[in-house]
C-alpha positions in Angstrom: 29.5 -52.6 -28.4 30.3 -53.2 -32.0 27.4 -55.6 -32.4 24.4 -54.0 -34.0 20.8 -54.9 -33.0 18.2 -56.4 -35.2 20.3 -57.3 -38.2 18.7 -59.1 -41.1 19.4 -62.9 -41.1 21.7 -63.9 -43.9 19.3 -66.7 -45.0 16.4 -64.3 -45.9 17.9 -63.1 -49.1 18.8 -66.7 -50.3 15.2 -67.9 -49.5 13.8 -65.1 -51.6 16.2 -65.9 -54.4 15.2 -69.6 -54.4 11.5 -68.7 -54.4 11.7 -66.5 -57.5 14.1 -69.0 -59.2 11.5 -71.7 -58.6 8.7 -69.6 -60.2 10.8 -68.9 -63.2 11.6 -72.6 -63.6 8.0 -73.6 -63.3 7.0 -71.0 -66.0 9.7 -72.4 -68.3 8.5 -75.9 -67.9 4.9 -75.0 -68.7 5.5 -72.8 -71.6 8.5 -74.5 -73.1 8.1 -78.1 -72.0 7.2 -79.2 -75.4 10.7 -78.2 -76.6 12.2 -80.5 -74.0 10.5 -83.7 -75.5 12.4 -85.9 -78.0 12.7 -84.2 -81.4 10.5 -85.7 -84.2 11.6 -84.7 -87.8 9.0 -82.7 -89.7 8.3 -83.7 -93.4 6.2 -82.0 -96.1 2.6 -83.1 -96.6 3.5 -84.3 -100.1 6.2 -86.6 -98.7 3.6 -88.0 -96.3 1.1 -88.6 -99.1 3.8 -90.4 -101.1 4.7 -92.7 -98.2 1.0 -93.3 -97.6 0.4 -94.2 -101.2 3.3 -96.6 -101.2 1.9 -98.3 -98.1 4.8 -97.4 -95.8 2.7 -95.7 -93.1 2.0 -97.8 -90.0 -0.1 -95.4 -87.8 -1.0 -91.8 -87.5 -2.2 -89.4 -84.8 -4.4 -86.4 -85.7 -4.5 -83.4 -83.4 -6.3 -80.4 -84.9 -4.2 -79.4 -87.9 -1.1 -81.5 -86.8 -0.5 -85.0 -87.9 2.2 -87.3 -86.7 2.9 -91.0 -87.1 5.3 -93.9 -87.7 6.6 -95.7 -90.8 7.0 -99.4 -91.5 10.4 -98.9 -93.2 12.9 -96.0 -92.6 12.5 -93.1 -94.9 15.6 -91.3 -96.2 15.6 -87.6 -95.4 18.2 -85.0 -96.6 21.0 -85.4 -99.1 24.7 -86.2 -99.2 26.4 -86.5 -95.9 23.4 -85.1 -94.1 21.1 -88.0 -95.3 19.4 -89.8 -92.4 16.7 -92.5 -92.0 13.6 -91.7 -90.0 10.7 -93.9 -88.8 8.9 -91.2 -86.8 7.5 -88.1 -88.6 5.2 -85.1 -88.2 3.5 -82.8 -90.7 0.9 -80.1 -91.0 -2.5 -80.7 -92.6 -3.3 -78.3 -95.4 -5.8 -75.6 -94.6 -7.9 -76.4 -97.7 -8.4 -80.0 -96.5 -7.9 -83.4 -98.1 -11.2 -85.2 -98.6 -9.5 -88.4 -99.9 -7.2 -88.7 -96.9 -9.5 -90.8 -94.8 -10.3 -93.3 -97.5 -6.6 -93.6 -98.4 -5.7 -94.3 -94.8 -8.4 -97.0 -94.6 -7.3 -98.5 -97.9 -3.7 -98.9 -96.6 -5.0 -100.2 -93.2 -3.3 -97.4 -91.3 -4.1 -97.2 -87.5 -5.8 -93.8 -86.9 -5.5 -92.1 -83.5 -6.9 -88.7 -82.4 -5.7 -86.4 -79.5 -7.6 -83.4 -78.1 -6.2 -80.1 -76.7 -8.0 -80.3 -73.3 -6.0 -79.2 -70.2 -6.6 -79.8 -66.6 -8.0 -77.0 -64.4 -4.7 -76.9 -62.5 -2.6 -76.4 -65.6 -5.0 -73.7 -66.9 -4.9 -71.9 -63.5 -1.1 -72.0 -63.3 -0.6 -70.8 -66.9 -3.1 -68.0 -66.3 -1.7 -66.8 -62.9 2.0 -67.4 -63.2 2.7 -64.4 -65.6 0.8 -62.1 -63.2 2.7 -63.4 -60.2 6.0 -62.7 -62.0 4.9 -59.2 -63.1 3.8 -58.2 -59.6 7.0 -59.7 -58.1 9.2 -57.8 -60.5 7.3 -54.6 -59.7 7.8 -55.1 -55.9 11.4 -56.0 -56.3 12.2 -53.0 -58.6 10.3 -50.6 -56.2 12.4 -51.8 -53.2 15.6 -51.4 -55.1 14.6 -47.8 -56.2 13.6 -46.9 -52.6 16.9 -48.3 -51.2 18.9 -46.3 -53.7 17.0 -43.2 -52.7 18.0 -43.9 -49.1 14.5 -44.0 -47.8 13.2 -47.5 -47.1 16.0 -49.9 -46.4 15.1 -53.4 -45.2 11.9 -52.6 -43.5 9.8 -52.1 -46.6 7.6 -49.1 -47.6 6.6 -48.6 -44.0 10.1 -48.0 -42.7 10.6 -44.7 -44.6 10.1 -42.7 -41.5 12.1 -45.0 -39.2 15.3 -43.9 -37.6 18.6 -44.8 -39.1 20.4 -44.7 -35.8 22.9 -47.5 -35.0 22.2 -49.2 -31.7 25.2 -50.6 -29.9 24.2 -53.4 -27.5 24.2 -53.4 -23.8 27.6 -55.2 -23.6 31.0 -54.4 -22.1 32.3 -51.6 -24.3 35.8 -51.5 -25.7 35.8 -47.7 -25.2 36.0 -46.3 -21.7 37.5 -43.1 -20.1 40.9 -44.9 -20.0 40.9 -44.9 -23.8 40.4 -41.1 -23.9 43.7 -39.3 -23.1 43.6 -35.9 -21.5 40.3 -34.0 -21.2 40.3 -34.4 -17.5 37.7 -31.6 -16.9 35.4 -33.1 -19.5 35.7 -36.6 -17.8 34.9 -35.0 -14.4 31.8 -33.4 -15.8 30.6 -36.5 -17.6 31.3 -38.9 -14.7 28.2 -37.4 -13.0 26.1 -38.6 -15.9 27.7 -42.1 -15.7 26.9 -42.2 -11.9 23.3 -41.2 -12.6 22.8 -43.8 -15.3 24.3 -46.5 -13.0 22.3 -45.6 -9.9 19.5 -43.0 -10.5 18.0 -43.4 -7.0 21.1 -41.8 -5.4 20.2 -38.5 -7.0 16.4 -38.8 -7.1 16.3 -39.2 -3.3 17.9 -35.7 -3.1 15.5 -34.2 -5.7 18.0 -34.2 -8.5 16.9 -34.7 -12.1 18.9 -36.2 -14.9 20.3 -33.6 -17.4 18.3 -34.1 -20.6 20.9 -32.8 -23.0 24.7 -32.5 -23.0 26.3 -30.5 -25.8 29.9 -31.4 -26.8 31.7 -28.4 -28.2 35.1 -28.4 -29.7 37.1 -28.2 -32.9 37.0 -31.2 -35.4 39.0 -34.2 -34.2 39.1 -33.4 -30.5 37.2 -36.5 -29.5 33.6 -35.5 -29.1 32.3 -38.8 -30.5 34.9 -40.9 -28.7 34.0 -39.2 -25.4 30.3 -39.9 -25.9 31.0 -43.6 -26.6 33.2 -43.7 -23.5 30.3 -42.4 -21.4 28.1 -45.2 -22.7 30.9 -47.7 -22.1 31.4 -46.6 -18.5 27.7 -46.6 -17.8 27.2 -49.9 -19.6 23.9 -48.8 -21.3 22.7 -49.0 -24.9 24.1 -46.3 -27.2 22.2 -44.9 -30.2 24.5 -43.1 -32.7 23.2 -41.0 -35.6 24.4 -38.0 -37.6 22.2 -34.9 -37.9 22.2 -35.2 -41.7 20.5 -38.6 -41.5 17.3 -37.0 -40.3 16.9 -34.9 -43.4 15.4 -36.3 -46.7 13.9 -34.8 -49.8 10.4 -35.6 -48.5 8.6 -33.3 -46.0 8.0 -34.8 -42.6 10.5 -37.6 -42.9 13.0 -36.0 -40.5 10.4 -35.4 -37.8 9.1 -39.0 -38.2 12.6 -40.4 -37.7 13.1 -38.2 -34.6 9.9 -39.6 -33.1 10.9 -43.2 -33.9 14.4 -42.7 -32.4 13.1 -41.3 -29.1 10.4 -44.1 -28.9 13.1 -46.8 -29.2 15.4 -45.0 -26.7 12.6 -44.8 -24.1 11.9 -48.5 -24.5 15.5 -49.4 -23.8 16.0 -46.8 -21.0 18.4 -46.1 -19.4 20.1 -45.3 -22.7 22.1 -42.6 -24.5 21.3 -40.9 -27.8 24.3 -39.4 -29.6 23.6 -36.9 -32.4 26.7 -35.9 -34.3 26.9 -32.6 -36.2 23.9 -31.1 -34.4 24.4 -27.8 -36.3 23.2 -29.5 -39.5 19.6 -29.6 -38.2 19.8 -27.2 -35.1 20.7 -23.9 -36.7 18.8 -20.7 -35.9 15.3 -20.8 -37.2 14.1 -18.0 -39.4 17.5 -17.3 -41.0 16.9 -19.3 -44.1 14.9 -18.4 -47.2 12.7 -21.4 -47.1 10.2 -20.3 -44.5 8.8 -22.1 -41.5 7.8 -25.2 -43.5 11.4 -26.0 -44.2 12.2 -29.7 -43.6 15.2 -28.8 -41.4 13.1 -26.6 -39.2 10.4 -29.2 -38.9 13.0 -31.7 -37.7 14.4 -29.2 -35.2 10.9 -28.5 -33.9 10.3 -32.3 -33.3 13.6 -32.6 -31.4 12.6 -29.7 -29.2 9.2 -31.3 -28.5 10.6 -34.7 -27.8 13.1 -33.3 -25.3 10.4 -31.5 -23.5 8.3 -34.7 -23.5 10.6 -36.6 -21.2 9.1 -37.5 -17.9 11.2 -37.1 -14.7 11.9 -40.8 -14.4 12.9 -41.6 -18.0 16.7 -42.2 -17.9 17.4 -41.1 -21.5 20.4 -38.7 -22.1 20.9 -36.9 -25.4 24.5 -36.1 -26.2 25.1 -33.9 -29.2 28.4 -32.8 -30.8 29.1 -29.6 -32.8 32.0 -27.3 -33.7 29.6 -24.4 -34.4 27.8 -23.6 -31.2 27.3 -20.0 -32.3 24.8 -21.0 -35.0 22.5 -23.1 -32.8 18.9 -22.1 -32.1 18.4 -20.5 -28.7 15.5 -22.8 -27.9 17.9 -25.8 -28.3 20.4 -24.6 -25.7 18.1 -23.3 -23.1 17.8 -24.9 -19.7 15.9 -28.2 -19.8 17.4 -29.1 -23.2 21.1 -28.9 -24.1 21.8 -26.8 -21.0 25.0 -28.6 -20.0 28.0 -27.8 -22.2 31.2 -29.7 -22.2 34.1 -27.9 -24.1 36.7 -30.2 -25.6 39.7 -28.1 -26.7 42.8 -29.1 -28.5 45.1 -31.1 -26.2 48.1 -29.5 -24.4 51.5 -30.9 -24.3 51.0 -33.5 -21.5 47.7 -34.6 -23.1 49.3 -35.0 -26.5 51.9 -37.3 -25.0 49.2 -39.4 -23.4 47.4 -39.6 -26.8 50.6 -40.6 -28.4 51.0 -43.4 -25.9 47.5 -44.7 -26.6 47.9 -44.6 -30.4 51.4 -46.2 -30.3 50.3 -49.2 -28.2 50.4 -51.5 -31.2 53.3 -49.7 -33.0 56.8 -50.9 -32.3 59.0 -47.8 -31.6 62.8 -47.5 -32.0 64.9 -46.4 -29.0 65.5 -43.0 -30.6 61.8 -42.1 -30.4 61.0 -39.8 -27.5 57.3 -39.2 -27.3 58.0 -36.1 -25.1 59.8 -34.5 -28.1 57.1 -35.6 -30.5 54.4 -34.1 -28.3 56.4 -30.8 -28.1 56.5 -30.6 -31.9 52.8 -31.2 -32.4 51.5 -27.9 -31.0 47.9 -27.3 -32.2 47.3 -30.9 -33.2 44.0 -32.5 -32.2 43.6 -36.1 -31.2 42.7 -37.1 -34.7 45.8 -35.3 -36.1 48.0 -37.2 -33.7 46.5 -40.5 -34.7 47.1 -39.6 -38.3 50.7 -38.7 -37.5 51.3 -42.1 -35.9 49.7 -43.8 -38.9 51.8 -41.8 -41.4 55.0 -42.6 -39.5 54.2 -46.3 -39.5 53.4 -46.2 -43.3 56.7 -44.5 -44.0 58.6 -47.0 -41.9 56.8 -49.8 -43.7 57.8 -48.5 -47.1 61.5 -48.7 -46.0 61.0 -52.3 -44.7 61.8 -51.3 -41.1 61.0 -53.4 -38.1 60.3 -50.4 -35.9 59.2 -46.8 -36.3 62.1 -44.4 -35.9 62.3 -40.7 -34.9 63.2 -39.9 -38.5 59.9 -41.3 -39.6 58.0 -39.1 -37.2 59.8 -36.0 -38.6 59.1 -36.9 -42.2 55.4 -37.6 -41.3 55.2 -34.2 -39.6 56.6 -32.4 -42.7 54.2 -34.4 -44.9 51.2 -33.3 -42.8 52.2 -29.7 -42.3 53.7 -28.9 -45.6 52.5 -31.6 -48.0 54.4 -34.2 -50.0 57.5 -33.3 -52.0 56.8 -32.4 -55.6 59.2 -33.4 -58.4 59.0 -30.1 -60.2 61.9 -28.8 -62.2 62.8 -25.3 -61.0 65.3 -23.1 -62.9 68.3 -21.7 -61.2 66.8 -18.2 -61.4 63.5 -19.2 -59.7 65.4 -21.3 -57.2 67.4 -18.2 -56.2 64.2 -16.1 -55.9 62.6 -18.7 -53.7 65.8 -19.0 -51.6 65.8 -15.2 -50.9 62.1 -15.3 -50.2 62.4 -18.0 -47.5 65.6 -16.5 -46.2 63.6 -13.3 -45.6 61.0 -15.2 -43.5 63.8 -17.0 -41.6 65.7 -13.8 -40.9 62.6 -12.1 -39.5 61.7 -15.1 -37.4 65.2 -15.2 -35.9 65.5 -11.4 -35.2 62.1 -10.4 -34.0 61.8 -11.0 -30.2 58.1 -11.9 -30.1 58.1 -14.2 -33.2 57.7 -18.0 -32.8 61.1 -19.8 -32.8 62.3 -21.2 -36.1 62.3 -25.0 -36.6 63.2 -25.5 -40.3 63.4 -23.8 -43.6 63.3 -25.4 -47.0 63.0 -24.5 -50.7 61.9 -28.0 -51.8 58.4 -27.7 -53.3 55.8 -29.3 -51.1 52.0 -29.3 -51.7 51.0 -26.0 -53.3 54.0 -24.1 -51.9 57.4 -23.7 -53.6 59.1 -23.3 -50.2 58.3 -23.2 -46.5 59.6 -21.7 -43.3 58.4 -23.7 -40.3 58.0 -22.0 -36.9 57.2 -23.9 -33.7 56.0 -22.2 -30.5 57.9 -23.2 -27.4 54.6 -23.6 -25.5 50.9 -23.7 -26.2 49.5 -20.3 -26.7 46.0 -19.5 -25.3 46.3 -15.7 -25.4 47.7 -13.6 -28.2 49.3 -10.2 -27.5 49.3 -7.3 -29.9 53.1 -7.3 -30.1 53.1 -11.0 -30.9 50.6 -10.5 -33.7 52.5 -7.6 -35.2 55.7 -9.6 -35.3 53.8 -12.4 -36.8 52.6 -10.2 -39.6 56.2 -8.8 -40.1 57.5 -12.4 -40.5 54.8 -13.1 -43.1 56.0 -10.0 -45.1 59.7 -10.8 -44.7 59.8 -12.9 -47.9 58.2 -10.1 -50.0 60.5 -7.5 -48.5 63.6 -9.7 -49.3 62.5 -10.0 -53.0 62.0 -6.3 -53.2 65.3 -5.5 -51.7 67.5 -8.0 -53.7 65.8 -8.1 -57.1 64.0 -4.7 -57.1 60.9 -6.6 -58.2 58.0 -8.5 -56.8 56.6 -12.0 -57.6 53.4 -13.9 -57.1 55.0 -16.1 -54.5 53.9 -13.7 -51.7 50.2 -14.0 -52.5 49.4 -16.3 -49.7 51.5 -14.3 -47.2 49.6 -11.2 -48.1 46.3 -12.9 -47.7 47.1 -14.2 -44.2 48.6 -10.9 -43.1 45.5 -9.0 -44.2 43.1 -11.4 -42.5 45.1 -11.3 -39.3 45.2 -7.4 -39.4 41.5 -7.3 -40.0 40.7 -9.5 -37.0 43.0 -7.3 -34.9 41.0 -4.3 -35.9 37.4 -5.6 -36.0 37.3 -8.4 -33.4 40.1 -7.8 -30.8 40.0 -4.0 -30.5 43.7 -3.5 -31.3 43.3 -0.2 -33.2 43.9 3.0 -31.4 41.8 5.0 -33.8 38.7 2.8 -33.5 39.1 2.0 -29.8 37.8 -0.9 -27.8 34.9 -1.9 -30.1 34.2 -4.9 -32.2 32.5 -5.2 -35.7 31.1 -8.1 -37.5 33.0 -7.4 -40.7 34.7 -10.5 -42.0 32.7 -12.9 -39.8 31.1 -15.9 -41.5 27.3 -16.2 -41.5 25.5 -19.5 -40.9 22.8 -18.6 -43.5 22.4 -16.1 -46.3 19.2 -15.0 -44.6 20.9 -13.7 -41.5 23.2 -11.5 -43.5 20.2 -10.1 -45.4 18.0 -9.6 -42.4 20.6 -8.0 -40.0 21.8 -4.5 -40.9 25.5 -3.5 -40.6 26.3 -2.3 -37.1 28.7 0.4 -38.4 28.5 3.3 -40.9 30.3 3.7 -44.2 32.7 6.2 -42.5 33.6 3.5 -40.0 34.1 0.9 -42.8 36.5 3.4 -44.4 38.4 3.8 -41.2 38.6 0.0 -40.8 40.1 -0.4 -44.2 42.6 2.4 -43.5 43.6 0.8 -40.2 44.1 -2.6 -41.8 46.2 -1.1 -44.5 48.2 0.9 -42.0 49.1 -2.1 -39.9 50.2 -4.2 -42.9 52.2 -1.3 -44.4 53.9 -0.5 -41.1 54.9 -4.1 -40.7 56.2 -4.2 -44.3 58.4 -1.2 -43.6 59.6 -2.8 -40.4 60.5 -5.9 -42.4 62.3 -3.9 -45.1 64.4 -2.0 -42.5 65.3 -5.1 -40.6 66.3 -7.0 -43.7 68.2 -4.1 -45.2 70.2 -3.8 -41.9 71.1 -7.5 -42.1 71.7 -7.8 -45.8 74.8 -9.9 -45.3 72.9 -12.5 -43.2 70.2 -12.6 -45.8 72.8 -13.4 -48.5 74.4 -16.1 -46.4 71.1 -17.8 -45.7 70.0 -17.6 -49.3 73.2 -19.1 -50.6 73.1 -21.9 -48.1 69.5 -22.7 -49.1 70.4 -22.8 -52.8 73.2 -25.2 -52.0 71.5 -27.5 -49.3 67.8 -26.8 -50.0 66.8 -27.5 -46.4 68.3 -26.0 -43.2 67.5 -26.9 -39.6 67.4 -24.3 -36.8 70.9 -25.3 -35.5 72.4 -24.8 -39.0 70.6 -21.4 -39.4 71.9 -20.2 -36.0 75.5 -21.3 -37.0 75.3 -19.4 -40.3 74.0 -16.3 -38.6 76.7 -16.4 -35.9 79.5 -16.9 -38.4 78.2 -14.0 -40.6 78.1 -11.7 -37.6 81.7 -12.7 -36.6 82.9 -11.9 -40.2 81.2 -8.5 -40.1 82.8 -7.6 -36.8 86.3 -8.6 -38.1 85.9 -6.4 -41.2 84.6 -3.5 -39.1 87.6 -3.8 -36.8 90.0 -3.9 -39.7 88.5 -0.8 -41.2 
């Protein structure tokens, strides 16, 4: 499946190079051949007359204004160490002529020869045409180079500008099947019907069934949309055309539509076949929402795709599979029945699927005995298939740097920290800033430990990583698919725990809580506007804060709420954040001793695991109870 069809032979480029090299060599021989002949010294005309008068000239050859000949005795030329003796010479006849030259030659019995400048018709033709051949060849070569750099023509010449750039994988046994795709059982079950149809269409046609024309893969980035599409082609053992939506679009109008036509023509000739279009939203967004009008190149490409999918006959076994992570921005005509009417949702894998993905990606990775993939899968909540593959690769790289023979559990933990938090920075932090950061992270940690709905704590550190000066890592015990209001409120309170701790201990605020405030405000706004979690506004939703696929949609569509409602939304968002900040301040104030213990331990050790945090909190609680009993 990795062999591409119709590749250019390797000898073509070398043949062209030899052709042009031969032409250049031929031109060189014709124009500069005289310089390759044996060198004959040139003397002045006066020196020639002197040798002639002395009777030392044996023969001469006259050719227009040039005269060459031979001497009877060698003539000394030059002076000092450079003095040489010559018997052959050449000179230039004077323009004013020498009427006595002929009589002088006859007097000294010099043999006189003449030579004309006549050329053969072949030589004249070559000399006349060769420069034009080289000029035209250089123009064609430079034009091809320019067009290739513009991304338009490629190897097919000027007529391939509108040809499709899709990669065709041959009809061979694929190295990607459903066995290579972990999890996604529901998606496999849905797509197995397509595989059966491509293998034996008559089984469905006899019952009046038609092949689905379009299948839309929907899911977050890295969940395996492209991999699943290749697995379908591998299971069905059919040709597989793969192209990105952005490859249809060029700076010239009509090129995208031309490439769409060419792609579908090729696919129909090789039917049964599969066309895979990645990032469909780059060309399939809602029409009429841009500012370019109906002649926009992207819209012309979309129109051609719609026309081609409608143009399929009932017996053409061509399936179009497209992938996108933005189904909300697709044009309605693209997802109507008869086009991309079948949708396959690929969500982030759950715990069992993550373990299966880890098993696939660690096939060639030697693992130490302390590595438990069940534990690794439990600590990768929210990871996609691509994230898990990256985790295994990072762990292998870390083990390789330490010259290990196998990847250990420690390497997986360090790789997780690197992916989630970033690499460690070697910044110098003063003791004062280190204490502020320690209390900030201790505030997050204390809230995560004390609030009942908050995600359990995993680790807290004040080592600078990435863009953060410290980090408090929480890990859900299980995958969450539904978020309750109480959980979201506790989550906001944990975010504000660091700011509340700074305010309580130092009676001052720093910029370290900037990202916490941003996330808390965004989460509160989504609670109010999208999830109906505001008692004052009730069970309604608003588009405030939603992203728009085009500037045109935001301009064309009016707001679905009044200015008074916008004011209430802002008040509700502010109220939620302020109430959670007050809750955090009260909780931290009531547990000030625990906060001090955590902060001092962070200053001393810099990183604390959950077990160490629990031990510190339990010991501080015991000390407080002993002092209360003594009083």
